C-alpha positions in Angstrom: 34.0 -5.3 -5.7 34.3 -7.1 -2.4 33.5 -10.8 -2.1 30.4 -10.0 0.0 29.0 -7.7 -2.7 29.6 -10.5 -5.4 27.5 -12.9 -3.3 24.5 -10.6 -3.6 24.8 -9.4 -7.2 21.7 -9.8 -9.4 23.0 -12.9 -11.1 24.6 -14.6 -8.1 23.6 -18.2 -7.4 23.3 -17.4 -3.7 20.9 -14.5 -4.2 18.8 -16.6 -6.7 18.6 -19.6 -4.3 17.5 -17.3 -1.4 14.8 -15.6 -3.6 13.7 -18.9 -5.1 13.3 -20.2 -1.5 11.2 -17.1 -0.6 9.0 -17.5 -3.7 8.7 -21.2 -2.9 7.4 -20.4 0.5 4.7 -18.2 -1.0 3.9 -20.8 -3.7 3.7 -23.6 -1.1 1.2 -21.5 0.9 -0.9 -21.0 -2.2 -0.7 -24.7 -3.0 -1.6 -25.9 0.5 -4.3 -23.3 0.9 -6.1 -24.3 -2.2 -5.5 -28.1 -1.6 -6.9 -27.8 1.9 -10.0 -25.8 0.9 -10.8 -28.3 -1.9 -10.3 -31.4 0.3 -11.9 -29.9 3.4 -15.0 -28.6 1.5 -15.5 -32.0 -0.3 -14.2 -34.3 2.5 -12.3 -36.1 -0.2 -8.8 -37.0 1.0 -7.7 -39.8 -1.4 -8.1 -41.4 -4.8 -8.3 -39.8 -8.2 -10.0 -36.7 -6.8 -7.1 -36.0 -4.4 -4.8 -36.1 -7.5 -7.1 -33.7 -9.3 -7.2 -31.3 -6.4 -3.4 -31.5 -6.0 -3.0 -30.7 -9.7 -5.3 -27.7 -9.4 -3.5 -26.4 -6.3 0.0 -27.0 -7.9 -1.1 -25.2 -11.1 -2.2 -22.1 -9.2 1.1 -22.0 -7.3 2.9 -22.5 -10.6 1.2 -19.4 -12.2 2.4 -17.4 -9.2 5.9 -19.0 -9.5 6.2 -17.9 -13.1 5.4 -14.3 -12.3 7.6 -14.0 -9.2 10.6 -16.0 -10.4 10.8 -14.4 -13.8 10.6 -10.9 -12.3 12.5 -11.2 -9.0 14.5 -14.4 -8.8 16.0 -14.5 -12.3 15.4 -10.8 -13.2 14.1 -11.5 -16.7 12.8 -8.5 -18.9 9.1 -8.7 -19.5 9.5 -9.1 -23.3 11.8 -12.1 -22.9 9.7 -13.5 -20.1 6.8 -14.0 -22.5 9.1 -15.9 -24.8 10.1 -18.2 -21.9 6.5 -19.3 -21.2 6.6 -22.5 -23.3 9.9 -23.7 -21.7 8.5 -22.7 -18.3 5.3 -24.7 -18.9 7.2 -27.7 -20.0 9.6 -27.6 -17.0 6.6 -27.1 -14.7 4.7 -30.0 -16.2 7.6 -32.3 -15.2 7.5 -30.6 -11.7 3.7 -31.2 -11.7 4.1 -34.9 -12.5 6.8 -35.3 -9.8 4.8 -33.3 -7.2 1.4 -35.0 -7.8 2.9 -38.5 -8.1 4.8 -38.3 -4.9 2.0 -36.7 -3.0 -0.5 -39.2 -4.3 1.7 -42.2 -3.4 2.3 -40.9 0.1 -1.4 -40.2 0.6 -2.4 -43.6 -0.7 0.1 -45.4 1.6 -0.6 -43.3 4.7 -4.3 -43.9 4.3 -3.7 -47.6 3.9 -1.2 -48.0 6.7 -2.5 -45.4 9.1 -6.3 -45.3 8.7 -6.7 -43.6 12.1 -4.7 -40.6 10.9 -6.7 -37.4 10.0 -7.4 -37.1 6.3 -6.3 -33.4 6.4 -3.1 -34.3 8.1 -2.4 -37.0 5.5 -2.9 -34.7 2.5 -0.6 -32.2 4.1 2.1 -34.8 4.6 1.7 -35.9 1.0 1.6 -32.4 -0.2 4.8 -31.5 1.6 6.6 -34.6 0.2 5.5 -33.7 -3.3 6.6 -30.1 -2.9 10.0 -31.2 -1.5 10.5 -33.5 -4.5 9.7 -31.0 -7.2 11.6 -28.1 -5.5 15.0 -29.3 -6.7 13.8 -30.0 -10.2 12.1 -26.6 -10.5 15.1 -24.6 -9.4 17.5 -26.4 -11.7 15.2 -26.4 -14.7 14.2 -22.7 -14.2 17.7 -21.5 -13.8 19.5 -23.5 -16.4 16.7 -24.2 -19.0 14.0 -21.6 -18.7 15.5 -18.3 -17.4 19.1 -18.9 -18.4 21.1 -15.9 -19.5 21.2 -15.7 -23.3 
């Protein structure tokens, strides 16, 4: 097998990172869509309700993440994927805490320091910061704890 073919094998780290990134783009779109619908429709852009909205949007994206990452990124058989749900949920809860905490802190400080900035812009900046923070944790925990080869 040539070196190029090794890079793209089913279990190669490179292939998994690329697929994880693609799934992450889709998850981020789901997360941001739901977050923006909730904040725009209620006109709530800060405080505890922002954190609740962020948790809801992150949870929807996480459900999609489980389906897509177990099937495509880490190529787990359906029977085994069901057994991985508790570990996935635990890893995702840590990701949720990281994501929502960072997003909430950013939103709080942006609203306090830059009150003239649009609420929708602020929640998207916070959401992006939260997503970036949880991205690394999610990949490492999914690859080495949840979907590791047994």
